[in-house]
mmCIF file of the N, C-alpha and C atoms, coordinates in Angstrom:
data_MODEL
# 
_entry.id   MODEL 
# 
loop_
_atom_site.group_PDB 
_atom_site.id 
_atom_site.type_symbol 
_atom_site.label_atom_id 
_atom_site.label_alt_id 
_atom_site.label_comp_id 
_atom_site.label_asym_id 
_atom_site.label_entity_id 
_atom_site.label_seq_id 
_atom_site.pdbx_PDB_ins_code 
_atom_site.Cartn_x 
_atom_site.Cartn_y 
_atom_site.Cartn_z 
_atom_site.occupancy 
_atom_site.B_iso_or_equiv 
_atom_site.pdbx_formal_charge 
_atom_site.auth_seq_id 
_atom_site.auth_comp_id 
_atom_site.auth_asym_id 
_atom_site.auth_atom_id 
_atom_site.pdbx_PDB_model_num 
ATOM 1   N N  . MET A 1 1  ? 5.423  29.156  -1.593 1.00 0.00 ? 1  MET A N  1 
ATOM 2   C CA . MET A 1 1  ? 5.023  29.679  -0.301 1.00 0.00 ? 1  MET A CA 1 
ATOM 3   C C  . MET A 1 1  ? 3.555  30.077  -0.312 1.00 0.00 ? 1  MET A C  1 
ATOM 4   N N  . ASP A 1 2  ? 3.046  30.505  -1.468 1.00 0.00 ? 2  ASP A N  1 
ATOM 5   C CA . ASP A 1 2  ? 1.636  30.876  -1.563 1.00 0.00 ? 2  ASP A CA 1 
ATOM 6   C C  . ASP A 1 2  ? 0.731  29.665  -1.377 1.00 0.00 ? 2  ASP A C  1 
ATOM 7   N N  . ASP A 1 3  ? 1.205  28.480  -1.794 1.00 0.00 ? 3  ASP A N  1 
ATOM 8   C CA . ASP A 1 3  ? 0.411  27.266  -1.608 1.00 0.00 ? 3  ASP A CA 1 
ATOM 9   C C  . ASP A 1 3  ? 0.224  26.963  -0.133 1.00 0.00 ? 3  ASP A C  1 
ATOM 10  N N  . LEU A 1 4  ? 1.257  27.204  0.666  1.00 0.00 ? 4  LEU A N  1 
ATOM 11  C CA . LEU A 1 4  ? 1.173  26.966  2.103  1.00 0.00 ? 4  LEU A CA 1 
ATOM 12  C C  . LEU A 1 4  ? 0.141  27.889  2.741  1.00 0.00 ? 4  LEU A C  1 
ATOM 13  N N  . HIS A 1 5  ? 0.123  29.142  2.341  1.00 0.00 ? 5  HIS A N  1 
ATOM 14  C CA . HIS A 1 5  ? -0.878 30.072  2.875  1.00 0.00 ? 5  HIS A CA 1 
ATOM 15  C C  . HIS A 1 5  ? -2.283 29.696  2.407  1.00 0.00 ? 5  HIS A C  1 
ATOM 16  N N  . GLY A 1 6  ? -2.390 29.162  1.202  1.00 0.00 ? 6  GLY A N  1 
ATOM 17  C CA . GLY A 1 6  ? -3.682 28.716  0.700  1.00 0.00 ? 6  GLY A CA 1 
ATOM 18  C C  . GLY A 1 6  ? -4.219 27.533  1.495  1.00 0.00 ? 6  GLY A C  1 
ATOM 19  N N  . VAL A 1 7  ? -3.328 26.622  1.855  1.00 0.00 ? 7  VAL A N  1 
ATOM 20  C CA . VAL A 1 7  ? -3.730 25.469  2.655  1.00 0.00 ? 7  VAL A CA 1 
ATOM 21  C C  . VAL A 1 7  ? -4.132 25.919  4.056  1.00 0.00 ? 7  VAL A C  1 
ATOM 22  N N  . GLU A 1 8  ? -3.376 26.839  4.631  1.00 0.00 ? 8  GLU A N  1 
ATOM 23  C CA . GLU A 1 8  ? -3.699 27.339  5.966  1.00 0.00 ? 8  GLU A CA 1 
ATOM 24  C C  . GLU A 1 8  ? -5.005 28.125  5.975  1.00 0.00 ? 8  GLU A C  1 
ATOM 25  N N  . SER A 1 9  ? -5.320 28.791  4.880  1.00 0.00 ? 9  SER A N  1 
ATOM 26  C CA . SER A 1 9  ? -6.579 29.529  4.827  1.00 0.00 ? 9  SER A CA 1 
ATOM 27  C C  . SER A 1 9  ? -7.784 28.590  4.814  1.00 0.00 ? 9  SER A C  1 
ATOM 28  N N  . LEU A 1 10 ? -7.581 27.349  4.398  1.00 0.00 ? 10 LEU A N  1 
ATOM 29  C CA . LEU A 1 10 ? -8.641 26.346  4.432  1.00 0.00 ? 10 LEU A CA 1 
ATOM 30  C C  . LEU A 1 10 ? -8.810 25.716  5.814  1.00 0.00 ? 10 LEU A C  1 
ATOM 31  N N  . GLY A 1 11 ? -7.924 26.058  6.743  1.00 0.00 ? 11 GLY A N  1 
ATOM 32  C CA . GLY A 1 11 ? -7.998 25.515  8.092  1.00 0.00 ? 11 GLY A CA 1 
ATOM 33  C C  . GLY A 1 11 ? -7.158 24.269  8.293  1.00 0.00 ? 11 GLY A C  1 
ATOM 34  N N  . LEU A 1 12 ? -6.322 23.938  7.331  1.00 0.00 ? 12 LEU A N  1 
ATOM 35  C CA . LEU A 1 12 ? -5.461 22.767  7.441  1.00 0.00 ? 12 LEU A CA 1 
ATOM 36  C C  . LEU A 1 12 ? -4.062 23.195  7.852  1.00 0.00 ? 12 LEU A C  1 
ATOM 37  N N  . THR A 1 13 ? -3.455 22.405  8.709  1.00 0.00 ? 13 THR A N  1 
ATOM 38  C CA . THR A 1 13 ? -2.075 22.677  9.098  1.00 0.00 ? 13 THR A CA 1 
ATOM 39  C C  . THR A 1 13 ? -1.231 21.452  8.809  1.00 0.00 ? 13 THR A C  1 
ATOM 40  N N  . LEU A 1 14 ? 0.003  21.665  8.475  1.00 0.00 ? 14 LEU A N  1 
ATOM 41  C CA . LEU A 1 14 ? 0.920  20.575  8.201  1.00 0.00 ? 14 LEU A CA 1 
ATOM 42  C C  . LEU A 1 14 ? 1.535  20.094  9.511  1.00 0.00 ? 14 LEU A C  1 
ATOM 43  N N  . PRO A 1 15 ? 1.814  18.796  9.627  1.00 0.00 ? 15 PRO A N  1 
ATOM 44  C CA . PRO A 1 15 ? 2.418  18.289  10.860 1.00 0.00 ? 15 PRO A CA 1 
ATOM 45  C C  . PRO A 1 15 ? 3.872  18.735  10.978 1.00 0.00 ? 15 PRO A C  1 
ATOM 46  N N  . THR A 1 16 ? 4.328  18.808  12.219 1.00 0.00 ? 16 THR A N  1 
ATOM 47  C CA . THR A 1 16 ? 5.716  19.191  12.472 1.00 0.00 ? 16 THR A CA 1 
ATOM 48  C C  . THR A 1 16 ? 6.637  18.011  12.187 1.00 0.00 ? 16 THR A C  1 
ATOM 49  N N  . PRO A 1 17 ? 7.918  18.272  11.993 1.00 0.00 ? 17 PRO A N  1 
ATOM 50  C CA . PRO A 1 17 ? 8.862  17.160  11.803 1.00 0.00 ? 17 PRO A CA 1 
ATOM 51  C C  . PRO A 1 17 ? 8.901  16.213  13.004 1.00 0.00 ? 17 PRO A C  1 
ATOM 52  N N  . ALA A 1 18 ? 8.737  16.727  14.213 1.00 0.00 ? 18 ALA A N  1 
ATOM 53  C CA . ALA A 1 18 ? 8.728  15.865  15.395 1.00 0.00 ? 18 ALA A CA 1 
ATOM 54  C C  . ALA A 1 18 ? 7.531  14.929  15.377 1.00 0.00 ? 18 ALA A C  1 
ATOM 55  N N  . TYR A 1 19 ? 6.389  15.425  14.921 1.00 0.00 ? 19 TYR A N  1 
ATOM 56  C CA . TYR A 1 19 ? 5.191  14.586  14.805 1.00 0.00 ? 19 TYR A CA 1 
ATOM 57  C C  . TYR A 1 19 ? 5.414  13.485  13.773 1.00 0.00 ? 19 TYR A C  1 
ATOM 58  N N  . LEU A 1 20 ? 5.954  13.845  12.616 1.00 0.00 ? 20 LEU A N  1 
ATOM 59  C CA . LEU A 1 20 ? 6.211  12.865  11.567 1.00 0.00 ? 20 LEU A CA 1 
ATOM 60  C C  . LEU A 1 20 ? 7.202  11.807  12.021 1.00 0.00 ? 20 LEU A C  1 
ATOM 61  N N  . PHE A 1 21 ? 8.258  12.234  12.729 1.00 0.00 ? 21 PHE A N  1 
ATOM 62  C CA . PHE A 1 21 ? 9.244  11.289  13.239 1.00 0.00 ? 21 PHE A CA 1 
ATOM 63  C C  . PHE A 1 21 ? 8.599  10.311  14.216 1.00 0.00 ? 21 PHE A C  1 
ATOM 64  N N  . GLY A 1 22 ? 7.780  10.820  15.141 1.00 0.00 ? 22 GLY A N  1 
ATOM 65  C CA . GLY A 1 22 ? 7.108  9.948   16.109 1.00 0.00 ? 22 GLY A CA 1 
ATOM 66  C C  . GLY A 1 22 ? 6.146  8.992   15.438 1.00 0.00 ? 22 GLY A C  1 
ATOM 67  N N  . ALA A 1 23 ? 5.391  9.481   14.469 1.00 0.00 ? 23 ALA A N  1 
ATOM 68  C CA . ALA A 1 23 ? 4.437  8.617   13.765 1.00 0.00 ? 23 ALA A CA 1 
ATOM 69  C C  . ALA A 1 23 ? 5.157  7.506   13.005 1.00 0.00 ? 23 ALA A C  1 
ATOM 70  N N  . ILE A 1 24 ? 6.262  7.834   12.356 1.00 0.00 ? 24 ILE A N  1 
ATOM 71  C CA . ILE A 1 24 ? 7.023  6.826   11.620 1.00 0.00 ? 24 ILE A CA 1 
ATOM 72  C C  . ILE A 1 24 ? 7.683  5.844   12.583 1.00 0.00 ? 24 ILE A C  1 
ATOM 73  N N  . LEU A 1 25 ? 8.271  6.359   13.656 1.00 0.00 ? 25 LEU A N  1 
ATOM 74  C CA . LEU A 1 25 ? 8.941  5.507   14.634 1.00 0.00 ? 25 LEU A CA 1 
ATOM 75  C C  . LEU A 1 25 ? 7.974  4.498   15.243 1.00 0.00 ? 25 LEU A C  1 
ATOM 76  N N  . PHE A 1 26 ? 6.855  4.972   15.765 1.00 0.00 ? 26 PHE A N  1 
ATOM 77  C CA . PHE A 1 26 ? 5.909  4.067   16.401 1.00 0.00 ? 26 PHE A CA 1 
ATOM 78  C C  . PHE A 1 26 ? 5.192  3.189   15.378 1.00 0.00 ? 26 PHE A C  1 
ATOM 79  N N  . GLY A 1 27 ? 5.059  3.664   14.149 1.00 0.00 ? 27 GLY A N  1 
ATOM 80  C CA . GLY A 1 27 ? 4.504  2.824   13.101 1.00 0.00 ? 27 GLY A CA 1 
ATOM 81  C C  . GLY A 1 27 ? 5.409  1.642   12.780 1.00 0.00 ? 27 GLY A C  1 
ATOM 82  N N  . LEU A 1 28 ? 6.713  1.891   12.738 1.00 0.00 ? 28 LEU A N  1 
ATOM 83  C CA . LEU A 1 28 ? 7.668  0.801   12.497 1.00 0.00 ? 28 LEU A CA 1 
ATOM 84  C C  . LEU A 1 28 ? 7.692  -0.181  13.661 1.00 0.00 ? 28 LEU A C  1 
ATOM 85  N N  . ILE A 1 29 ? 7.663  0.328   14.879 1.00 0.00 ? 29 ILE A N  1 
ATOM 86  C CA . ILE A 1 29 ? 7.602  -0.551  16.053 1.00 0.00 ? 29 ILE A CA 1 
ATOM 87  C C  . ILE A 1 29 ? 6.319  -1.374  16.011 1.00 0.00 ? 29 ILE A C  1 
ATOM 88  N N  . GLY A 1 30 ? 5.219  -0.731  15.641 1.00 0.00 ? 30 GLY A N  1 
ATOM 89  C CA . GLY A 1 30 ? 3.951  -1.435  15.541 1.00 0.00 ? 30 GLY A CA 1 
ATOM 90  C C  . GLY A 1 30 ? 3.963  -2.510  14.471 1.00 0.00 ? 30 GLY A C  1 
ATOM 91  N N  . PHE A 1 31 ? 4.578  -2.227  13.334 1.00 0.00 ? 31 PHE A N  1 
ATOM 92  C CA . PHE A 1 31 ? 4.670  -3.219  12.269 1.00 0.00 ? 31 PHE A CA 1 
ATOM 93  C C  . PHE A 1 31 ? 5.485  -4.426  12.731 1.00 0.00 ? 31 PHE A C  1 
ATOM 94  N N  . ALA A 1 32 ? 6.600  -4.163  13.413 1.00 0.00 ? 32 ALA A N  1 
ATOM 95  C CA . ALA A 1 32 ? 7.426  -5.262  13.922 1.00 0.00 ? 32 ALA A CA 1 
ATOM 96  C C  . ALA A 1 32 ? 6.655  -6.074  14.969 1.00 0.00 ? 32 ALA A C  1 
ATOM 97  N N  . ALA A 1 33 ? 5.920  -5.399  15.846 1.00 0.00 ? 33 ALA A N  1 
ATOM 98  C CA . ALA A 1 33 ? 5.139  -6.103  16.868 1.00 0.00 ? 33 ALA A CA 1 
ATOM 99  C C  . ALA A 1 33 ? 4.021  -6.915  16.224 1.00 0.00 ? 33 ALA A C  1 
ATOM 100 N N  . TYR A 1 34 ? 3.384  -6.370  15.203 1.00 0.00 ? 34 TYR A N  1 
ATOM 101 C CA . TYR A 1 34 ? 2.323  -7.097  14.502 1.00 0.00 ? 34 TYR A CA 1 
ATOM 102 C C  . TYR A 1 34 ? 2.875  -8.362  13.854 1.00 0.00 ? 34 TYR A C  1 
ATOM 103 N N  . ARG A 1 35 ? 3.980  -8.230  13.149 1.00 0.00 ? 35 ARG A N  1 
ATOM 104 C CA . ARG A 1 35 ? 4.571  -9.400  12.494 1.00 0.00 ? 35 ARG A CA 1 
ATOM 105 C C  . ARG A 1 35 ? 5.002  -10.452 13.513 1.00 0.00 ? 35 ARG A C  1 
ATOM 106 N N  . TYR A 1 36 ? 5.605  -10.004 14.618 1.00 0.00 ? 36 TYR A N  1 
ATOM 107 C CA . TYR A 1 36 ? 6.016  -10.936 15.663 1.00 0.00 ? 36 TYR A CA 1 
ATOM 108 C C  . TYR A 1 36 ? 4.799  -11.633 16.265 1.00 0.00 ? 36 TYR A C  1 
ATOM 109 N N  . GLY A 1 37 ? 3.768  -10.875 16.590 1.00 0.00 ? 37 GLY A N  1 
ATOM 110 C CA . GLY A 1 37 ? 2.577  -11.457 17.189 1.00 0.00 ? 37 GLY A CA 1 
ATOM 111 C C  . GLY A 1 37 ? 1.868  -12.409 16.250 1.00 0.00 ? 37 GLY A C  1 
ATOM 112 N N  . LYS A 1 38 ? 1.862  -12.101 14.978 1.00 0.00 ? 38 LYS A N  1 
ATOM 113 C CA . LYS A 1 38 ? 1.218  -12.976 13.997 1.00 0.00 ? 38 LYS A CA 1 
ATOM 114 C C  . LYS A 1 38 ? 2.002  -14.274 13.823 1.00 0.00 ? 38 LYS A C  1 
ATOM 115 N N  . ASN A 1 39 ? 3.307  -14.178 13.700 1.00 0.00 ? 39 ASN A N  1 
ATOM 116 C CA . ASN A 1 39 ? 4.135  -15.366 13.485 1.00 0.00 ? 39 ASN A CA 1 
ATOM 117 C C  . ASN A 1 39 ? 4.265  -16.229 14.734 1.00 0.00 ? 39 ASN A C  1 
ATOM 118 N N  . ALA A 1 40 ? 4.243  -15.618 15.912 1.00 0.00 ? 40 ALA A N  1 
ATOM 119 C CA . ALA A 1 40 ? 4.396  -16.361 17.165 1.00 0.00 ? 40 ALA A CA 1 
ATOM 120 C C  . ALA A 1 40 ? 3.055  -16.708 17.801 1.00 0.00 ? 40 ALA A C  1 
ATOM 121 N N  . SER A 1 41 ? 1.963  -16.384 17.126 1.00 0.00 ? 41 SER A N  1 
ATOM 122 C CA . SER A 1 41 ? 0.605  -16.636 17.657 1.00 0.00 ? 41 SER A CA 1 
ATOM 123 C C  . SER A 1 41 ? 0.399  -15.996 19.024 1.00 0.00 ? 41 SER A C  1 
ATOM 124 N N  . ARG A 1 42 ? 0.779  -14.736 19.127 1.00 0.00 ? 42 ARG A N  1 
ATOM 125 C CA . ARG A 1 42 ? 0.585  -13.961 20.355 1.00 0.00 ? 42 ARG A CA 1 
ATOM 126 C C  . ARG A 1 42 ? -0.361 -12.807 20.042 1.00 0.00 ? 42 ARG A C  1 
ATOM 127 N N  . PRO A 1 43 ? -1.635 -12.964 20.399 1.00 0.00 ? 43 PRO A N  1 
ATOM 128 C CA . PRO A 1 43 ? -2.627 -11.954 20.005 1.00 0.00 ? 43 PRO A CA 1 
ATOM 129 C C  . PRO A 1 43 ? -2.416 -10.587 20.649 1.00 0.00 ? 43 PRO A C  1 
ATOM 130 N N  . HIS A 1 44 ? -1.889 -10.549 21.884 1.00 0.00 ? 44 HIS A N  1 
ATOM 131 C CA . HIS A 1 44 ? -1.665 -9.241  22.513 1.00 0.00 ? 44 HIS A CA 1 
ATOM 132 C C  . HIS A 1 44 ? -0.666 -8.421  21.711 1.00 0.00 ? 44 HIS A C  1 
ATOM 133 N N  . ALA A 1 45 ? 0.437  -9.056  21.332 1.00 0.00 ? 45 ALA A N  1 
ATOM 134 C CA . ALA A 1 45 ? 1.462  -8.343  20.556 1.00 0.00 ? 45 ALA A CA 1 
ATOM 135 C C  . ALA A 1 45 ? 0.914  -7.909  19.201 1.00 0.00 ? 45 ALA A C  1 
ATOM 136 N N  . LYS A 1 46 ? 0.118  -8.768  18.587 1.00 0.00 ? 46 LYS A N  1 
ATOM 137 C CA . LYS A 1 46 ? -0.431 -8.447  17.268 1.00 0.00 ? 46 LYS A CA 1 
ATOM 138 C C  . LYS A 1 46 ? -1.355 -7.236  17.340 1.00 0.00 ? 46 LYS A C  1 
ATOM 139 N N  . TRP A 1 47 ? -2.256 -7.211  18.302 1.00 0.00 ? 47 TRP A N  1 
ATOM 140 C CA . TRP A 1 47 ? -3.224 -6.109  18.370 1.00 0.00 ? 47 TRP A CA 1 
ATOM 141 C C  . TRP A 1 47 ? -2.618 -4.822  18.905 1.00 0.00 ? 47 TRP A C  1 
ATOM 142 N N  . ILE A 1 48 ? -1.634 -4.924  19.774 1.00 0.00 ? 48 ILE A N  1 
ATOM 143 C CA . ILE A 1 48 ? -0.925 -3.708  20.192 1.00 0.00 ? 48 ILE A CA 1 
ATOM 144 C C  . ILE A 1 48 ? -0.131 -3.151  19.015 1.00 0.00 ? 48 ILE A C  1 
ATOM 145 N N  . GLY A 1 49 ? 0.416  -4.024  18.189 1.00 0.00 ? 49 GLY A N  1 
ATOM 146 C CA . GLY A 1 49 ? 1.098  -3.583  16.976 1.00 0.00 ? 49 GLY A CA 1 
ATOM 147 C C  . GLY A 1 49 ? 0.158  -2.854  16.027 1.00 0.00 ? 49 GLY A C  1 
ATOM 148 N N  . VAL A 1 50 ? -1.053 -3.365  15.874 1.00 0.00 ? 50 VAL A N  1 
ATOM 149 C CA . VAL A 1 50 ? -2.047 -2.688  15.039 1.00 0.00 ? 50 VAL A CA 1 
ATOM 150 C C  . VAL A 1 50 ? -2.370 -1.318  15.614 1.00 0.00 ? 50 VAL A C  1 
ATOM 151 N N  . ALA A 1 51 ? -2.533 -1.249  16.930 1.00 0.00 ? 51 ALA A N  1 
ATOM 152 C CA . ALA A 1 51 ? -2.824 0.034   17.578 1.00 0.00 ? 51 ALA A CA 1 
ATOM 153 C C  . ALA A 1 51 ? -1.670 1.019   17.381 1.00 0.00 ? 51 ALA A C  1 
ATOM 154 N N  . LEU A 1 52 ? -0.428 0.542   17.489 1.00 0.00 ? 52 LEU A N  1 
ATOM 155 C CA . LEU A 1 52 ? 0.726  1.418   17.284 1.00 0.00 ? 52 LEU A CA 1 
ATOM 156 C C  . LEU A 1 52 ? 0.788  1.950   15.855 1.00 0.00 ? 52 LEU A C  1 
ATOM 157 N N  . MET A 1 53 ? 0.357  1.149   14.905 1.00 0.00 ? 53 MET A N  1 
ATOM 158 C CA . MET A 1 53 ? 0.382  1.608   13.517 1.00 0.00 ? 53 MET A CA 1 
ATOM 159 C C  . MET A 1 53 ? -0.736 2.604   13.208 1.00 0.00 ? 53 MET A C  1 
ATOM 160 N N  . LEU A 1 54 ? -1.865 2.489   13.884 1.00 0.00 ? 54 LEU A N  1 
ATOM 161 C CA . LEU A 1 54 ? -3.033 3.284   13.502 1.00 0.00 ? 54 LEU A CA 1 
ATOM 162 C C  . LEU A 1 54 ? -3.305 4.522   14.352 1.00 0.00 ? 54 LEU A C  1 
ATOM 163 N N  . TYR A 1 55 ? -2.841 4.565   15.603 1.00 0.00 ? 55 TYR A N  1 
ATOM 164 C CA . TYR A 1 55 ? -3.230 5.689   16.468 1.00 0.00 ? 55 TYR A CA 1 
ATOM 165 C C  . TYR A 1 55 ? -2.745 7.054   15.992 1.00 0.00 ? 55 TYR A C  1 
ATOM 166 N N  . PRO A 1 56 ? -1.616 7.196   15.263 1.00 0.00 ? 56 PRO A N  1 
ATOM 167 C CA . PRO A 1 56 ? -1.246 8.545   14.816 1.00 0.00 ? 56 PRO A CA 1 
ATOM 168 C C  . PRO A 1 56 ? -2.269 9.198   13.885 1.00 0.00 ? 56 PRO A C  1 
ATOM 169 N N  . TYR A 1 57 ? -3.142 8.411   13.266 1.00 0.00 ? 57 TYR A N  1 
ATOM 170 C CA . TYR A 1 57 ? -4.177 8.984   12.422 1.00 0.00 ? 57 TYR A CA 1 
ATOM 171 C C  . TYR A 1 57 ? -5.267 9.673   13.240 1.00 0.00 ? 57 TYR A C  1 
ATOM 172 N N  . VAL A 1 58 ? -5.369 9.322   14.512 1.00 0.00 ? 58 VAL A N  1 
ATOM 173 C CA . VAL A 1 58 ? -6.414 9.859   15.371 1.00 0.00 ? 58 VAL A CA 1 
ATOM 174 C C  . VAL A 1 58 ? -5.890 11.002  16.236 1.00 0.00 ? 58 VAL A C  1 
ATOM 175 N N  . VAL A 1 59 ? -4.629 10.938  16.616 1.00 0.00 ? 59 VAL A N  1 
ATOM 176 C CA . VAL A 1 59 ? -4.022 11.913  17.520 1.00 0.00 ? 59 VAL A CA 1 
ATOM 177 C C  . VAL A 1 59 ? -3.426 13.046  16.695 1.00 0.00 ? 59 VAL A C  1 
ATOM 178 N N  . SER A 1 60 ? -3.720 14.290  17.073 1.00 0.00 ? 60 SER A N  1 
ATOM 179 C CA . SER A 1 60 ? -3.219 15.417  16.288 1.00 0.00 ? 60 SER A CA 1 
ATOM 180 C C  . SER A 1 60 ? -2.112 16.206  16.993 1.00 0.00 ? 60 SER A C  1 
ATOM 181 N N  . GLU A 1 61 ? -1.959 16.028  18.281 1.00 0.00 ? 61 GLU A N  1 
ATOM 182 C CA . GLU A 1 61 ? -0.922 16.757  19.027 1.00 0.00 ? 61 GLU A CA 1 
ATOM 183 C C  . GLU A 1 61 ? 0.372  15.957  19.069 1.00 0.00 ? 61 GLU A C  1 
ATOM 184 N N  . THR A 1 62 ? 1.494  16.629  18.925 1.00 0.00 ? 62 THR A N  1 
ATOM 185 C CA . THR A 1 62 ? 2.788  15.961  18.904 1.00 0.00 ? 62 THR A CA 1 
ATOM 186 C C  . THR A 1 62 ? 3.081  15.272  20.227 1.00 0.00 ? 62 THR A C  1 
ATOM 187 N N  . TRP A 1 63 ? 2.810  15.949  21.328 1.00 0.00 ? 63 TRP A N  1 
ATOM 188 C CA . TRP A 1 63 ? 3.119  15.341  22.625 1.00 0.00 ? 63 TRP A CA 1 
ATOM 189 C C  . TRP A 1 63 ? 2.254  14.112  22.877 1.00 0.00 ? 63 TRP A C  1 
ATOM 190 N N  . MET A 1 64 ? 1.038  14.100  22.337 1.00 0.00 ? 64 MET A N  1 
ATOM 191 C CA . MET A 1 64 ? 0.171  12.929  22.504 1.00 0.00 ? 64 MET A CA 1 
ATOM 192 C C  . MET A 1 64 ? 0.676  11.740  21.688 1.00 0.00 ? 64 MET A C  1 
ATOM 193 N N  . VAL A 1 65 ? 1.318  11.996  20.557 1.00 0.00 ? 65 VAL A N  1 
ATOM 194 C CA . VAL A 1 65 ? 1.888  10.900  19.770 1.00 0.00 ? 65 VAL A CA 1 
ATOM 195 C C  . VAL A 1 65 ? 2.923  10.164  20.614 1.00 0.00 ? 65 VAL A C  1 
ATOM 196 N N  . TYR A 1 66 ? 3.766  10.914  21.308 1.00 0.00 ? 66 TYR A N  1 
ATOM 197 C CA . TYR A 1 66 ? 4.811  10.286  22.111 1.00 0.00 ? 66 TYR A CA 1 
ATOM 198 C C  . TYR A 1 66 ? 4.267  9.654   23.385 1.00 0.00 ? 66 TYR A C  1 
ATOM 199 N N  . VAL A 1 67 ? 3.288  10.266  24.019 1.00 0.00 ? 67 VAL A N  1 
ATOM 200 C CA . VAL A 1 67 ? 2.720  9.706   25.253 1.00 0.00 ? 67 VAL A CA 1 
ATOM 201 C C  . VAL A 1 67 ? 1.967  8.412   24.956 1.00 0.00 ? 67 VAL A C  1 
ATOM 202 N N  . VAL A 1 68 ? 1.097  8.437   23.963 1.00 0.00 ? 68 VAL A N  1 
ATOM 203 C CA . VAL A 1 68 ? 0.324  7.237   23.620 1.00 0.00 ? 68 VAL A CA 1 
ATOM 204 C C  . VAL A 1 68 ? 1.257  6.149   23.081 1.00 0.00 ? 68 VAL A C  1 
ATOM 205 N N  . GLY A 1 69 ? 2.213  6.518   22.257 1.00 0.00 ? 69 GLY A N  1 
ATOM 206 C CA . GLY A 1 69 ? 3.163  5.541   21.720 1.00 0.00 ? 69 GLY A CA 1 
ATOM 207 C C  . GLY A 1 69 ? 3.993  4.893   22.809 1.00 0.00 ? 69 GLY A C  1 
ATOM 208 N N  . ALA A 1 70 ? 4.460  5.697   23.759 1.00 0.00 ? 70 ALA A N  1 
ATOM 209 C CA . ALA A 1 70 ? 5.227  5.136   24.871 1.00 0.00 ? 70 ALA A CA 1 
ATOM 210 C C  . ALA A 1 70 ? 4.342  4.220   25.718 1.00 0.00 ? 70 ALA A C  1 
ATOM 211 N N  . GLY A 1 71 ? 3.092  4.621   25.926 1.00 0.00 ? 71 GLY A N  1 
ATOM 212 C CA . GLY A 1 71 ? 2.173  3.784   26.694 1.00 0.00 ? 71 GLY A CA 1 
ATOM 213 C C  . GLY A 1 71 ? 1.905  2.449   26.013 1.00 0.00 ? 71 GLY A C  1 
ATOM 214 N N  . LEU A 1 72 ? 1.713  2.483   24.712 1.00 0.00 ? 72 LEU A N  1 
ATOM 215 C CA . LEU A 1 72 ? 1.501  1.231   23.985 1.00 0.00 ? 72 LEU A CA 1 
ATOM 216 C C  . LEU A 1 72 ? 2.757  0.365   23.962 1.00 0.00 ? 72 LEU A C  1 
ATOM 217 N N  . CYS A 1 73 ? 3.924  0.984   23.908 1.00 0.00 ? 73 CYS A N  1 
ATOM 218 C CA . CYS A 1 73 ? 5.167  0.211   23.973 1.00 0.00 ? 73 CYS A CA 1 
ATOM 219 C C  . CYS A 1 73 ? 5.341  -0.432  25.348 1.00 0.00 ? 73 CYS A C  1 
ATOM 220 N N  . VAL A 1 74 ? 4.943  0.279   26.394 1.00 0.00 ? 74 VAL A N  1 
ATOM 221 C CA . VAL A 1 74 ? 4.970  -0.311  27.738 1.00 0.00 ? 74 VAL A CA 1 
ATOM 222 C C  . VAL A 1 74 ? 3.998  -1.486  27.798 1.00 0.00 ? 74 VAL A C  1 
ATOM 223 N N  . GLY A 1 75 ? 2.816  -1.324  27.192 1.00 0.00 ? 75 GLY A N  1 
ATOM 224 C CA . GLY A 1 75 ? 1.863  -2.430  27.126 1.00 0.00 ? 75 GLY A CA 1 
ATOM 225 C C  . GLY A 1 75 ? 2.417  -3.615  26.358 1.00 0.00 ? 75 GLY A C  1 
ATOM 226 N N  . LEU A 1 76 ? 3.149  -3.351  25.314 1.00 0.00 ? 76 LEU A N  1 
ATOM 227 C CA . LEU A 1 76 ? 3.784  -4.411  24.546 1.00 0.00 ? 76 LEU A CA 1 
ATOM 228 C C  . LEU A 1 76 ? 4.805  -5.146  25.397 1.00 0.00 ? 76 LEU A C  1 
ATOM 229 N N  . TYR A 1 77 ? 5.557  -4.418  26.192 1.00 0.00 ? 77 TYR A N  1 
ATOM 230 C CA . TYR A 1 77 ? 6.521  -5.025  27.105 1.00 0.00 ? 77 TYR A CA 1 
ATOM 231 C C  . TYR A 1 77 ? 5.812  -5.809  28.205 1.00 0.00 ? 77 TYR A C  1 
ATOM 232 N N  . TRP A 1 78 ? 4.731  -5.237  28.715 1.00 0.00 ? 78 TRP A N  1 
ATOM 233 C CA . TRP A 1 78 ? 3.998  -5.849  29.830 1.00 0.00 ? 78 TRP A CA 1 
ATOM 234 C C  . TRP A 1 78 ? 3.379  -7.185  29.424 1.00 0.00 ? 78 TRP A C  1 
ATOM 235 N N  . PHE A 1 79 ? 2.842  -7.252  28.206 1.00 0.00 ? 79 PHE A N  1 
ATOM 236 C CA . PHE A 1 79 ? 2.201  -8.485  27.724 1.00 0.00 ? 79 PHE A CA 1 
ATOM 237 C C  . PHE A 1 79 ? 3.130  -9.358  26.880 1.00 0.00 ? 79 PHE A C  1 
ATOM 238 N N  . ARG A 1 80 ? 4.388  -9.359  27.185 1.00 0.00 ? 80 ARG A N  1 
ATOM 239 C CA . ARG A 1 80 ? 5.347  -10.124 26.390 1.00 0.00 ? 80 ARG A CA 1 
ATOM 240 C C  . ARG A 1 80 ? 5.274  -11.613 26.663 1.00 0.00 ? 80 ARG A C  1 
ATOM 241 N N  . GLU A 1 81 ? 4.659  -12.024 27.751 1.00 0.00 ? 81 GLU A N  1 
ATOM 242 C CA . GLU A 1 81 ? 4.466  -13.419 28.161 1.00 0.00 ? 81 GLU A CA 1 
ATOM 243 C C  . GLU A 1 81 ? 5.772  -14.086 28.353 1.00 0.00 ? 81 GLU A C  1 
# 
């Protein structure tokens, strides 16, 4: 428990379980979209998949993980051709 207080004293916070779940969920969806787009020669699906895998590294709020992830999934659906 002292290690946790030491990390917090440095200004770092650990992500919540909901954040981790969203990051893993959208990362898996992104990986599947990337593989599909690469194998089917569909660049929209491939690049949206890359975005789904990488955006959790930039977003720090839990609600933003779900909003951006849902938006990218809608984009994936929209550009399904």
